[in-house]
BAVEXDO-864431 format. One record per residue (C-alpha): residue in one letter; x, y, z. Coordinates in steps of 0.001 Angstrom, whole numbers, padded with zeros to 6 digits, always signed. Example, Ala and Ser with C-alpha at 12.3 -4.5 7.8 and 13.67 -1.06 7.14 Angstrom:
A+012300-004500+007800;S+013670-001060+007140;
This chain:
X+103423+106856+066345;X+099798+106209+067269;X+100512+102499+067659;X+102821+103265+070573;X+100213+105234+072549;X+097748+103069+074512;X+094205+103885+073521;X+092990+104291+077084;X+095544+106991+077878;X+095730+108742+074514;X+094876+112357+075248;X+093197+112587+071852;X+090831+109789+072737;X+087302+110388+071586;X+085955+110399+075142;X+084576+113974+075522;X+085209+114210+079265;X+088841+113255+078853;X+089395+115801+076073;X+087671+118531+078086;X+089776+117737+081150;X+093038+117843+079146;X+092066+121154+077501;X+091176+122669+080873;X+094537+121601+082292;X+096337+123039+079256;X+094646+126425+079715;X+095544+126331+083409;X+099154+125600+082488;X+099176+128527+080035;X+097971+130800+082815;X+100744+129467+085088;X+103356+130186+082368;X+102179+133768+081884;X+101924+134380+085625;X+105319+132806+086348;X+107068+134835+083644;X+105867+138276+084734;X+105843+137453+088458;X+109494+136387+088183;X+110410+139783+086765;X+108417+141549+089463;X+110273+139680+092215;X+113624+140287+090500;X+112993+144055+090726;X+112057+144008+094416;X+108266+143853+093964;X+108236+147320+092345;X+106616+147348+088935;X+108061+150746+088009;X+111609+149408+088342;X+111052+146679+085749;X+112876+147652+082566;X+110604+147862+079528;X+112977+145825+077352;X+112579+142832+079652;X+108790+143054+079579;X+108827+143211+075758;X+111277+140313+075530;X+109194+138117+077807;X+105991+139039+075934;X+107596+138112+072607;X+108888+134776+073932;X+105691+133742+075715;X+104179+131914+072671;X+107361+129831+072422;X+107395+129047+076151;X+103660+128174+076117;X+104041+125780+073192;X+107174+124319+074782;X+105292+123751+078072;X+102342+121991+076447;X+104601+119736+074346;X+106826+118787+077278;X+103780+118084+079475;X+102376+115845+076731;X+105672+113934+076571;X+105660+113512+080375;X+101956+112480+080229;X+100814+115180+082604;X+097521+115426+080714;X+096923+111658+080900;X+097357+110860+084586;X+094390+110117+086840;X+094965+112996+089247;X+092429+111871+091800;X+094927+109097+092602;X+098047+111257+092204;X+101054+110088+094192;X+104810+110579+094452;X+105242+109284+090890;X+103133+112104+089461;X+105010+114602+091638;X+108343+113409+090250;X+107020+113512+086674;X+105817+117101+087192;X+109180+118180+088628;X+111110+116586+085762;X+108839+118251+083200;X+109320+121700+084777;X+113118+121240+084955;X+113142+120150+081306;X+111219+123291+080299;X+113596+125471+082328;X+116692+123929+080745;X+115321+124200+077194;X+114193+127784+077791;X+117610+128774+079188;X+119449+127055+076306;X+117181+128720+073703;X+117594+132195+075227;X+121378+131750+075316;X+121471+130421+071774;X+119508+133356+070344;X+121150+135856+072721;X+117877+136817+074342;X+118780+138629+077505;X+116798+138492+080737;X+117986+138685+084372;X+119768+135473+085402;X+117535+135061+088439;X+114524+134978+086110;X+115177+131337+085170;X+115268+130192+088794;X+112136+132102+089768;X+110308+130926+086646;X+110981+127231+087307;X+110045+127629+090959;X+106693+129304+090265;X+105846+127064+087354;X+106628+123995+089464;X+104444+125187+092337;X+101629+126126+089984;X+101745+122898+087990;X+101782+120658+091044;X+099280+122820+092931;X+096710+122708+090129;X+096932+118943+089771;X+097118+117942+093417;X+094408+120410+094439;X+091985+118245+092478;X+092824+115297+094669;X+092738+117380+097849;X+089317+118879+097063;X+088007+115454+096144;X+089137+114004+099496;X+087446+116862+101373;X+084279+116399+099362;X+084136+112646+099969;X+084728+113049+103710;X+082109+115772+103943;X+079582+113603+102151;X+080452+110703+104446;X+079865+112844+107523;X+076617+114164+106133;X+075352+110660+105385;X+076102+109522+108925;X+078477+106723+107816;X+081664+108363+109089;X+081645+106775+112506;X+084660+104484+112747;X+087634+105880+114637;X+090610+103722+113721;X+094028+103030+115212;X+096713+101470+113003;X+099406+099379+114667;X+102450+099659+112404;X+103711+102935+110968;X+105579+101269+108118;X+104937+100760+104410;X+101810+098656+104990;X+100299+101204+107370;X+101123+104013+104953;X+099371+102213+102091;X+096247+101679+104180;X+096202+105353+105155;X+096637+106424+101553;X+093660+104324+100480;X+091558+105634+103367;X+092331+109195+102223;X+091491+108732+098565;X+088567+106305+098548;X+085056+107758+098891;X+083826+104328+099980;X+086069+104061+103048;X+084440+105604+106090;X+087200+105018+108618;X+088773+107981+110383;X+092365+107171+111273;X+093064+108925+114565;X+096481+107607+115627;X+099298+105181+114875;X+101262+102790+117062;X+104826+101700+116370;X+107497+100097+118573;X+110270+101977+116755;X+111223+104743+119197;X+112602+106922+116381;X+109109+107121+114867;X+107249+107804+118102;X+106163+111407+118572;X+106290+112072+114827;X+103537+112239+112228;X+102800+110115+109174;X+100453+111626+106602;X+099397+114080+109297;X+098462+111376+111844;X+100375+111181+115153;X+102467+108141+116081;X+101565+108127+119763;X+103823+105361+121097;X+104632+101659+121181;X+102332+098715+121850;X+102179+099590+125542;X+100336+102792+124583;X+097478+100942+122833;X+094979+100829+125764;X+095459+104486+126718;X+095384+105698+123104;X+092241+103654+122384;X+090488+105432+125244;X+091892+108896+124465;X+090971+108825+120776;X+087713+106877+121306;X+088880+104134+118954;X+086288+101784+117466;X+088605+099581+115416;X+092276+098581+115565;X+094075+097506+112400;X+097298+095520+112788;X+099446+096358+109757;X+102570+094326+110543;X+102942+091848+107661;X+106551+091017+108581;X+105970+090487+112317;X+106453+087046+113863;X+103507+085026+115117;X+104822+085524+118644;X+104713+089328+118292;X+101284+089253+116653;X+099976+087172+119548;X+101286+089669+122119;X+099836+092640+120240;X+096445+090958+119776;X+096404+090130+123492;X+096832+093850+124254;X+094331+094981+121608;X+091514+092665+122649;X+091544+094139+126147;X+090374+097453+124657;X+087089+095956+123460;X+087708+097361+119966;X+087114+095447+116771;X+090434+094044+115530;X+091479+093407+111943;X+094820+092319+110543;X+096804+092092+107317;X+097302+088450+106304;X+101084+088394+105761;X+104228+089630+104068;X+103270+088232+100659;X+100539+090873+100487;X+103182+093568+100826;X+105478+091941+098263;X+102671+091603+095729;X+101530+095194+096262;X+098198+093971+097576;X+098136+095954+100809;X+094663+097429+100850;X+091677+097745+103122;X+089909+095001+101179;X+092677+092563+102151;X+092142+093066+105869;X+090683+090088+107694;X+089259+089444+111113;X+091720+088270+113755;X+091421+084499+113992;X+092174+082265+116934;X+095228+080981+115002;X+096804+084400+115500;X+096878+083713+119235;X+098836+080447+119022;X+102060+082446+119125;X+103964+079850+117085;X+105460+080157+113633;X+103725+077869+111119;X+105451+074705+109981;X+107560+075172+106849;X+108105+072232+104546;X+110562+071580+101755;X+108283+071791+098741;X+110919+070304+096448;X+111171+067184+098631;X+107400+066765+098660;X+107086+067359+094935;X+109961+064963+094300;X+108478+061835+095820;X+104940+062224+094418;X+105903+063518+090973;X+104475+061395+088188;X+102852+058920+090590;X+099330+057841+091431;X+098440+059096+094907;X+095521+057830+096993;X+093890+059630+099921;X+091405+057694+102047;X+088964+059872+103957;X+089713+062451+101252;X+086558+064435+101963;X+087349+065122+105612;X+089118+068114+107120;X+092630+066664+106870;X+091956+064511+103826;X+090538+067349+101726;X+093484+069624+102524;X+095830+066778+101590;X+094050+066550+098247;X+094370+070295+097666;X+098093+070318+098312;X+098753+067120+096349;X+096784+068489+093388;X+099156+071460+093296;X+102132+069136+092662;X+103002+067133+089561;X+101290+063890+090394;X+100108+061448+087723;X+096702+060771+089225;X+094844+061563+092448;X+092446+058926+093777;X+090083+060023+096560;X+088257+057382+098593;X+085541+058381+101088;X+082382+056803+102470;X+080587+060121+102908;X+079368+061229+099488;X+078646+064885+100353;X+082222+065553+101439;X+083596+063643+098461;X+081407+065633+096096;X+082504+068960+097582;X+086225+068280+097208;X+085673+066818+093738;X+083947+069982+092505;X+086513+072244+094148;X+089476+070444+092566;X+087831+070285+089141;X+087300+074040+089209;X+090808+074846+090370;X+092704+072132+088450;X+090698+071337+085307;X+093533+069194+083882;X+093910+067107+087057;X+093500+063355+086539;X+091052+062956+089400;X+089231+059815+090510;X+086654+060097+093327;X+085241+056864+094695;X+082601+056186+097339;X+083829+053248+099392;X+084473+052162+102966;X+087901+051126+104185;X+086078+048370+106082;X+085177+046749+102748;X+088253+044666+101965;X+086841+043374+098672;X+086103+046893+097378;X+089548+048093+098432;X+091097+045193+096539;X+089249+046253+093375;X+090362+049872+093755;X+094022+049019+094409;X+094103+046469+091584;X+092749+049011+089099;X+094693+052149+090045;X+097801+050716+091795;X+098612+053822+093859;X+102287+054332+094714;X+101642+056756+097601;X+098801+056181+100087;X+097695+058692+102726;X+095309+057016+105144;X+093117+059677+106784;X+089876+057707+107046;X+088924+057249+110700;X+086355+057798+113426;X+087794+060531+115673;X+085195+061822+118144;X+086115+060640+121633;X+082680+060720+123385;X+080894+059088+120435;X+083445+056273+120231;X+083152+055666+123978;X+079504+054815+123345;X+080275+052788+120197;X+083621+051074+120847;X+082983+048351+118296;X+082686+050919+115517;X+085972+052552+116549;X+087746+049199+116229;X+086096+048167+112961;X+086688+051479+111207;X+090006+052598+112679;X+091937+049394+113343;X+090598+047105+110630;X+090077+049907+108126;X+093781+050702+108533;X+094722+047000+108394;X+092694+046449+105209;X+094164+049488+103469;X+097717+048652+104567;X+097429+045064+103293;X+096206+046288+099910;X+099084+048783+099737;X+101502+045911+100384;X+099762+043551+097953;X+099791+045990+095047;X+103269+047418+095572;X+102748+050883+097038;X+106001+052681+097792;X+104840+054640+100839;X+101909+054389+103239;X+101367+057336+105619;X+098929+056929+108514;X+097293+060013+110011;X+097470+059423+113781;X+096819+061552+116860;X+098337+062548+120199;X+095427+060679+121800;X+097258+057453+120882;X+099811+058243+123595;X+098871+056618+126913;X+095231+056480+125780;X+092380+056853+128253;X+089643+056412+125635;X+088855+053789+123031;X+089383+056201+120149;X+092965+056871+121285;X+093547+053164+121919;X+092269+052318+118446;X+094677+054830+116911;X+097517+053344+118941;X+096620+049966+117429;X+096656+051618+114009;X+100252+052642+114729;X+100988+049051+115794;X+099515+047831+112490;X+101862+050193+110666;X+104891+048962+112615;X+103899+045341+112007;X+103298+045837+108282;X+106586+047671+107883;X+108433+044553+109091;X+106610+042313+106618;X+106486+044512+103520;X+108696+046342+101046;X+106339+049327+101381;X+107528+052084+103732;X+104833+052335+106428;X+104953+055409+108695;X+102616+057304+111031;X+102225+061020+111601;X+101072+062156+115025;X+099827+065627+115886;X+097497+067410+118282;X+094115+069046+117810;X+093439+070686+114467;X+091877+074138+114519;X+088728+074381+112446;X+088436+070677+111645;X+085021+069028+111679;X+083870+068581+115267;X+086757+070520+116800;X+086291+072933+119683;X+086554+076187+117667;X+083508+075628+115419;X+081564+074545+118525;X+082509+077707+120416;X+081592+079863+117414;X+078135+078271+117201;X+077600+078806+120923;X+078689+082456+120706;X+076421+083000+117693;X+073540+081597+119723;X+074265+084032+122558;X+076010+081497+124798;X+076807+079954+127070;X+080161+078635+125897;X+080808+075211+127409;X+084249+074183+128658;X+084753+070806+130297;X+087304+071907+132923;X+089051+075240+133678;X+092486+073546+133666;X+092178+071319+130593;X+094935+071948+128021;X+095554+070881+124434;X+098144+071254+121690;X+096822+072953+118561;X+097805+073341+114936;X+096127+074541+111767;X+094847+072221+109044;X+097506+073357+106506;X+100203+072741+109141;X+098921+069221+109828;X+098903+068426+106134;X+102367+069927+105672;X+103646+067549+108337;X+101986+064571+106661;X+103476+065437+103279;X+106936+066065+104699;X+106797+062787+106623;X+106324+060955+103356;X+109562+062483+102075;X+111519+061511+105210;X+109975+058037+105542;X+112268+055039+105445;X+109766+052792+107211;X+108454+052323+110736;X+108775+055908+111980;X+106253+057877+113996;X+106659+061517+113053;X+105815+064124+115680;X+105417+067902+115298;X+106970+070291+117775;X+103733+072123+118523;X+105125+074652+120973;X+103333+075414+124195;X+099956+073825+124968;X+096896+076061+125161;X+094279+076173+127917;X+090829+075561+126446;X+089440+078179+128859;X+091821+080802+127425;X+090775+079745+123942;X+087105+080278+124828;X+087791+083690+126409;X+089844+084837+123415;X+087184+083753+120944;X+084462+085578+122882;X+086544+088769+123024;X+087531+088553+119348;X+083835+088251+118526;X+083290+091637+120200;X+081725+090414+123444;X+082700+090598+127099;X+083236+087382+129040;X+080760+087018+131875;X+078670+089997+130773;X+077625+089275+127195;X+078610+085605+126994;X+078868+083224+129959;X+081339+080327+130217;X+079929+077161+131804;X+082054+074233+133014;X+080493+070848+132248;X+083090+068391+133585;X+085331+065961+131712;X+083544+063681+129278;X+084022+059878+129317;X+087530+059015+128135;X+088717+062609+128087;X+092126+063569+129517;X+093191+066798+131182;X+096140+066990+128814;X+097448+065159+125759;X+100963+063842+125287;X+102681+063712+121927;X+105213+061051+122918;X+105132+058119+125258;X+107669+058218+128074;X+109508+055232+126573;X+109942+057003+123264;X+112866+059249+122474;X+113133+062035+119945;X+115270+062111+116837;X+115684+065245+114761;X+114976+065545+111057;X+116033+068138+108498;X+112992+070151+109562;X+113602+071462+113081;X+109877+071331+113896;X+109478+067679+112868;X+110841+064866+115030;X+110823+061087+114964;X+109644+059098+117960;X+111157+055692+118559;X+108288+053151+118552;X+107673+051012+121635;X+108576+047360+121237;X+105719+044859+121207;X+105260+041309+120048;X+104147+041590+116439;X+103353+037892+116302;X+101129+038073+119380;X+099457+041250+118108;X+098677+039641+114754;X+097267+036539+116423;X+094881+038653+118526;X+093445+040634+115598;X+090875+037989+114496;X+089507+037711+118029;X+089387+041533+118308;X+087399+041699+115081;X+084958+039077+116281;X+084379+040904+119583;X+083950+044269+117802;X+081303+042806+115528;X+079435+040631+118038;X+080242+041749+121603;X+081133+045468+121562;X+080562+045579+125330;X+083751+043501+125733;X+085869+045601+123398;X+087515+047806+126038;X+088559+044884+128213;X+090113+043041+125290;X+091865+046174+123989;X+093574+046501+127400;X+095189+043102+126732;X+096590+044367+123437;X+097558+047969+124292;X+099509+047927+127542;X+099383+051732+127876;X+095560+051894+127582;X+093970+052842+130898;X+090281+053708+130469;X+089160+056710+132498;X+086445+056074+135030;
């Protein structure tokens, strides 16, 4: 029998404290049995002791040892001496009720069997009082402990955070339960918000549900709220955006539960709360990809990622490593980035066949060696110069790295029989006004040209700005806010499309599955975002007031910068794919022969006369119109 009782919950465990606690509970239960038995008789005879017949008192006294032993045994079976009562919940309440009912039934059956006569109402009263006493004793421990912890918190001066929870559902309830029971949580939940009108005006765990989202500003002021917690793991991104917009106007700190998977996995807790990120304000559902399709076309194959240490490249490597590929080859010129992703993947996927090589895509000879040795079947080309102002000052480098780096890698993919080649492109390639965008447009032209000449499927993936990528606007704003400002915005009306790094990579992976050759895949990125709004939101989410704590300064458009970015050229149409957020743009026609003939001259100018690069690029890319 002992083998079936876990050591840690065995009530006869050697731990002295546990034994003492169980014995104390048993004595308390014995007292409850004695009290319940005689109190039941007293009630039965109208609270007059003199009316109680002596025979009933004697009968109950004689049967008490049996009932006491029965109670202790049943409570042992139902593990009422083994539960951790400081965390008692509905489960322990149900167990206690079942144990008391079991005792009542056995007692009634035994009395009937041995013809022991007591008033019929005795059994009902006995179960009722024993139930109240049993539950009261156990749950009072938790109640007193909560009071003690809160009192200590107040005394220590830590109990200062007045909290509002948005969401009076299961997630909100779990957070409140943890706040009640944990001595380490110093938040004081003052009110709840919920859009369900049937819940409004009611209480949950003693806390009022004061109204819907429209009541947030008034409630924050009325209850002197310091922090707002958004506990809506099933809400859409659009709803979260609207709620965050309301909350940030209160000036309160805002935290949020990550998502529904936390609720499913039972991980809803205060420790899982995170700060509200700028991604929460995009108001667009994240891109969903067909994992089976992605896994299908890379399964058992050698996959290469150029620029594998960069923001997009490293995330590509992470997601590819999670699938059943044969080998992952990472190529990057920057050794620090390559080292970081190498160490991360080795820790997370110790059995991964991982090759990390330091090489430049400009070096055709080195690329030839790499392709000859590893013969990758899938190539993701993410290596590129991407910073617009820097490339305006170094146009030759943009051409050498972006255009000819892509051309070199594409030729090696063709030479050594790669199945698919996916170019990471940008919305700046559409009607470019800067040399970086023009160079990426030429990269797309290289892909279209190579697709006509090769059995390899060459495709491009085009998307907007990536939140959090190296050199993007968000990290810059965060650094400026950390330094006390000002936050610099080029123009109050400048707009951009945004997506997260995982979304960008999801699109790239899905494009590889859809690729038949020559396509330019485009993500439906929803509504564009004003950079000024982005700056204001980030300042407010950091707990500061715009114009008071942190100033916003307008610096004017930089060389080559556009007021807005387009995802498709006007000549291009849109075709749908199986994924409603991913579309295919029809490439613009151009003379592939003429383009190929101009490449040697372009390379010569890039290497020897970079000052002439922009003029010559205009001859190649008809849509390139440099900004003045």
